[in-house]
N, C-alpha and C positions, 0 to 999 in steps of 0.2 A: 337849490331848492331841494328839500329832503321829501322823499316820496315814502307815503305809507300806504300800505295794502290792508284794505279792510276786509275781511273774510266774514260775512254776516248774513244769514238767511232772511232776518226781517229787513226787509227793504227800506222801510221807513226809518228805522233805526240807523242802517247803514247810510241812507242819505242825510240823516241828522249829524251823524258822526263825520261825514265828509264836509258839511257845511262849516262846521265848527273848526275843524282841523285848517281847512283852506282859509278861513278867516285869520288864522294863525300863521299863515304863509307856509303851509305845507301842501305838496301836490298829493292828490289821493287817487286810487284805483280800488273798485268795488268788484268782489266776488261774491255769488249767493249760495254757492254749495261748495263742499269740500274738494271735489275733484277740479272745478273751475278755479278754485282759491288755489291748489297746489301747482296748476300749470301756470296761473298768473305770477306766482313767486318765483318761478325757474325763467320766466319770460323777462319780467320786469327788474327782477332783483331789488326790491325796495329796500329803504334804510330801515323799515320797522314794518311788523305785522300786527295788526289787531284781529284776533282769531277767536271767533265764537266757539264755546266747546260742543254744543248740540247742533251739528250740521247735517243737511242731508247729504246723501253720496259718500261721505266719508267724515268720521267723528274728529273733532278739533284734536284730540289726543293722538290719533292715528296720523292726522296730518302734520301735527308737530313733529312725530317721529320721522316721518318721511322727509322733511325739512332738514333734519340735523343729519340724516344719512348721506345726503347728497354734497358734495363738495361746493357746489354752485351756491346752495342756499345755506349751508350749515352755520353760517356766522350772521344770519339775520335774526337780530332780537324779536322775541314775540311775546306780546302782552295777551293773555287770554281773558275773554269776555265771557261771563257765564251767570246763571240764575242760581247756581250751586256756591253755598258758602261754606262748606263743612271742611274742617281741618283735612280730612283724608281727600277730598277733592283738590285741594291745594297742593298737597304733596304729590299726588299723581301728575298735576300740572307741571310742577317743577322738574318731577322725576324724567318726563318725556322732553324736558329742554325748554320749557318756557321760563322767560326772564321776569315776570311779573304776573300778577293775578287781580282782575278787577271783577267784583261781585255785582251784577245788576240787581237794583236800579243805582246808577252812579251819577254823580253830578258831572257836567262839563268841565269844571275847573278841576276836580280831582284826577279826571282821564288825562287832561293835558299836563296835569304836575307829573303824572306817572309817564305819559309819554316823552316829555323832555328829560326826566330823570334817567329811563332807560337808554334814550339816545346818547346821554352824556356819558354813560359807563359804556356804550358801545364804542366809543372813539378810542383808538389804540394809546395806551399809556407808554409814553417814551420817557426813560429814566436818564440820568446822566450817563449811567453804563446801561445802555439798551439791553444787554443781556446779564441776568442775575441768576445766579447758582447758590443754592442752598441744599447741602446734601445730596440726595438722588434727583432733586427739583431744579429745572432749568426753565426760566421764564425770559422768552424773546419779545420784548415789548414793541419792537418795530415790525416783527412778523405776526404779534399777536397769537403766540402759541406756546404751550407747556409741553416740556420733555420731561418724563420721568423715568429714570434709568435707561435713557438714551430713546425711549418709545414716545413717539408723540400721542398726546391725550386730547381729544375733543372737549372743550369747555365752553360754556355758553359766556357771554360778555359778562354778566354778573358774577359767575363762578370765576371767571379770570381776575377780575377787579378784586374780589374778596380774597383770593389766594395771594394776588399782588400785594394788598394791603397788609396781610399777616406777614408775608416774607419781608417786606420792607420796614416792618415793626418788630422785627425778630428777637423773641424773647420777652416782649412787652405785652401784658394782659391788656386785651381790648374788650370793652364791654360790649353787650348787644347794643345798646343805644348808641355808642360811638360807631359800631359797625353800620348800623341802620344809615346814620348820617353820613358817614364817608363814603360807603359803597353804594347805597340804594340813593343817596342823594337829598332824602327828607325822612322824616320819622313817619312811621306807620303807625297808626293809632292800634294799641293793644296787640302788635302783631309782630312781636320778637320772635316768635316761633319760625318765621321765616327765616332768620339767621341759622336757627338749629339746623332746619331742612336743609339749606344750603350748605352748612359745614358737614353735614352726613354725606350729602351728594360728593364734596371733595375728596372726603376721606374714601369713599368707594372707589371714586375714579382713579385715586393716586396709588391704590393698593397699599402695599407695606409702608410706603411712604407718608400715608396718610396719617401713621401714627405720630408724626412730627406735631401735628395739630393738636394740642391738649385742651382738655374743658377745665375751667376754673370754675368749679361747682358755685352756682348762686350768682356768677357774676359776667362770664365770656369766655373767651378763647385765646391762646397764645400760640406762637409756632416756635418751637425748640428744635434743635439739631441733636 
């Protein structure tokens, strides 16, 4: 049974989320402020965290940064829940390590779709050859890590799968719609900028090796050596 940690200060909403998730077969744990949530994440090590952005004690962005700094919690996928829906807010959420972003109010169906999609992405990809090397980049699918010039780089589950997808389709142009389908698991409505934001994050983390990811203007991306 997969465990989902809900960090949400609106108790009624937290209870409603827990009720609907438990109906779908998940185990849930609730924390109602940032500090309590950070402690619960380290103690429980859930399979996924639903994280409100505006929390007492510690903002969701700060909490997410702390999660990604810890070896114990850095690989837990995070979905941010927030009333903010501006593009800049989404970018900030992804920059601190969130895997997805849901704007309140949202439907239960939408949230469950996103939860399942993120959990699928979090499963380690094991290829026929579990270690793939392209240029300065090595992907170890069994250990779920990325090495760039022999240095380990921390990636979220979504970033890992995006890079894996580009690497295993070396030289082939991937449209934003195809990447949304194959990496995120379903199509976001009018949200292809999500792909652009994550590609920018990949390039930044990869340093000079990030130049292997080429933009095909008006269409999408490809990886070339």
